[in-house]
N, C-alpha and C positions, 0 to 999 in steps of 0.2 A: 346488157350485162348478163353473163351466164349465171344462173342461180342454182342453188342447192335443191336437189330433189326432196320433196316433202318439207320444204322450208316453212310453209304456213302451218303445217301440223307441228313441227318442232317449235316454232315460235309460240303457238298456243300452249303447248305443253310446258315450255320454259316459263311462260307467264304464270302458269299454275304451279310453279315450283319444282319442275323436273330438272335436276342438275344434269342428268344424262342428255336431255334435249339441248340444254344450254351448252354443254360440252361439245355436242355435235356441231352446233352453230359456230362455236369458237374454233374448232378444228378446221372448219371450212373457211371462215372469214379472217382468222388471225394472220395467215400469210399475206393476204391481200391488203389488209389494213397496215401490216408491217411494211410491205413494199411501198405503199403510198406514203406513209409517214417517213420512211427512209429517203424516198425521192424528194421530199420537201425539206428535210433537215440535213441529210448526208452525215448523220451522227448516229452510230450504231447504238450507243448507250441511251441516248435521248429517245430514239425510236423504240427501244425495248420498254423504257419507262412509260412513254405515251401510250403504247399498245396495251400494256398492263392496266394503266389507268382507264383506258377506253373500255375494256371488257369488265373491269371492276365497276365502273359507273353504270354500264349496261345491266350487269347482274343485279345491282342495287335497285335500278329503276324498273326492271321487268315486272315485279309484283303489282306495280301501279298501272301497268299498261293493259290495254284490251287486245289480247292476242289475235282476235279475229280481224281487227282493223290495222294492226301493226305490220308495216312492210319492213322487215328486218334489215335488209341491205342499206337502203337510204338512211335508216335510223342509226345504224352502227357507224356508217361513214360520217354522219353529222356529228355524232358524239366524238369521233376521232378528230375531226376538224376543230371542234370546240375545245378539245383538250390542247390541240396545237395552238389555237388562238390564245388560250390562257398562258401557255408557255411563252408565246411571243410577247405578251404583255409583261411577263416576268423578265425576259431576256432582252427584249427590244430588237433583236436581230436573229434571223434564221437564214441560213444559206439554202437557196433553192437549187435543186438538181432534177434531172429528168425522171419521169415516172416509169417510162417504158423500159423493158429489159433490154440489155445490150445485144442479146442474141435473137430477139424477136420471137421467142418460143412461147410467148403467152403464159398460160397457167402452169406450164411445166417448170417454169423458173420460180414459182411461188414457194417452193421448198428450199431453194438455194439462195443464200445471202447474195446481194448484188456484187460484193467484192469477189466472191468465188466464181461467179458466172463469167467475169471478164477473164479470169485465168484459164478457164477451160476451153475457150474458143480459139480457133486457129487464126482468125483475123483480128487478133488482140489490138494491135496498134491502130488500125482503122476504126475500130469500135470505140477505143478510148478517145480518139480525136473527135468522133461524132458525138459521143456522150458529153464530152467537155463543151463542144459547140452548143449543143442543146441546153446544157446547164447555164452557159453564159447568156443564151437568148432568154431563157425563162427568168433568170435573175434580173433582166432588164424590164420585165413586164411587171405590172402591179400584181401583188400577191393574189388577189381575187381572180384576176385573169388567168394567172398560171394555174391556180387550183381548178378553175373551170376546164381548162385545156387538159389537165391531168385526169380529171374525172371523165371527160369525154373520151380520152384515149383508153380509159379502163372499160369503156363500153356502156356507161350509164346513159339513159335516155335524158332528153332535155328536162322532162318533168322530174325525174329522179335528181338531176343536178340542182334544179330549183329547190327541191325539198331539202337536199343536203346543205346547200348554200343559204337556205332560208331566204330565198329571193323569189320574185315572180317569174313565171315562165317566159314572158316577153323580155324581162331584163336579162335572163340567162341566154336567150337566143341572140339578143343584141350584143351582150358581152362576148359570147363565143365568136360571133362574126368579127367583131373588132379585134378580139384576141388572136384569132387565126391570121387576120391581115397583118397585125403588128408583129406576130411571130415570124411570118414569111419575110417581112421587110427587114427585121433585125437579123434573121438567119442569113439572108442574101448578103447583107452588108458585112456581117462578121465572117461569112464563108469566103468572101473575096479577100480576106486578109486584114481588114480594118478591125481593130479592137477598141472597145469602149471601156 
């Protein structure tokens, strides 16, 4: 995963109470967290609420953290997924949608809401169909498997995914292998026209 320059320094300063350092971390990670949460919920308002709760929880917890040991990216993603899990328990159902941008422009899309990205591209219909297919495939996978695939697509290492998912490294490797295989099978089946 691409990281912020001087992230460790900013993390240490934020742990020592620097709001400017925390703000720099928020500015960098908020679009990524928002994109991940939107991809998992497909609900703009819920995404905004969860994103706000994520950074509020992080801000409250930072003074208790050891900045020298804290890896900010896995930690903030773990907080976001925990916020989402809490919401799942409240709602009992969240719609899963793809994590990747429809235009495959990577970080350039982080500033553009997913709904606007579809409108701006010339291959709109093809991308909408592909996005819908990926959404249907992810919806048929267990939530933990879909989350692992989405984090992998975001560029996290296996170790970081294990940290975020609060699982062992071997469990993540195994889950990703099974999830990729299941994704391919369901994708092929649905792409041939069969719907489940």
